[in-house]
N, C-alpha and C positions, 0 to 999 in steps of 0.2 A: 475409299474400298477400293480393293487390288481387284483389276480387271482380270476375269479367267481367260485360259489359254485357250486357243482353239487345238486339239489336240486329233481330233479326226477329222477327215473328211467328208464333206457333207454333199449328199444331192438329194435332188427329187423328182422324180418320174412319174407321171402323171398318161396312162394310154388311153385316150378314148369317153376319159371323165368316168370309166368302171373298176380303174385298179388305180393302186399308186403303189409304192414302193419310196420308201424312204432310207437313207445311209447317216453317220452320222450321229445315232439320237441315244441321248444317254441316259433318258429315264423315262417314264409313260406316268400319267394318271388318272390319267378318267377315259375308258372305250365303252361305248355301247353304240346300238346301233343308228344312232343319227349324229356321234359325236368323238371325235378320240381327239384329246391332248399327251403331245410330246414336248420331251424337253431335247434340244439340240443341243451339241457348240455355240450354232449362234442365236439361241431365243427359241422361247418358247414356240411349238407350232401347233393349230386348231386346225383340225381337218372336220369337215360339215359335209351331211350329204344325208342318203337313204340307205337303208336297209346295208349297213357297212359292217364290215365282217374282217378281223382280222387275220390273219393265214400264217403270218410271221409275226413274232415279236422277242426279239431277242435282244438285249443291251449291252451284253457283254459284246457280241458284233457290232452292235451300232444299226443293225436293221431290223426295218419293221415294213409289210407288204399288207392292203386291208385291200378288198376289193366292196363293189356298192355303186350307187349313183353319189359320184363328187361333187358338191355344189360349191365348195368355195375351202382355200386355203389360206388361213392368216399366218403372218408370226407377228411377236412380239418379244420386246427387248426382255422380256424377264428369262434369265438365265438359272438361276435353282430352281428346282423345284420346293414349295413351300410346304410347312405340316399340313395335311389337311384335316379333317374333325375328326376321323377315324384314327388316324396315326397318333395326334393330342388324344385322343381318350383312350388307350390304348399300349401306353409305354411300360 
């Protein structure tokens, strides 16, 4: 398997557990008031919290911003978005 090249700079800034800004985002999978799942050039990023609200979601520029109470931020090695239930059903 070919390793994906890192093409965007990636950063993550959390301010007082009330807001988060992420750069280097290549896609988004799930977002609701308790969880935001993003794909970055460094792997999948899962943000969990309460009353989460996206204020910016621009995968063209790679920028995402959200506010709410941030409880955890977890990276995993999954680099590419896998098709979900809805994308498989509506081809």
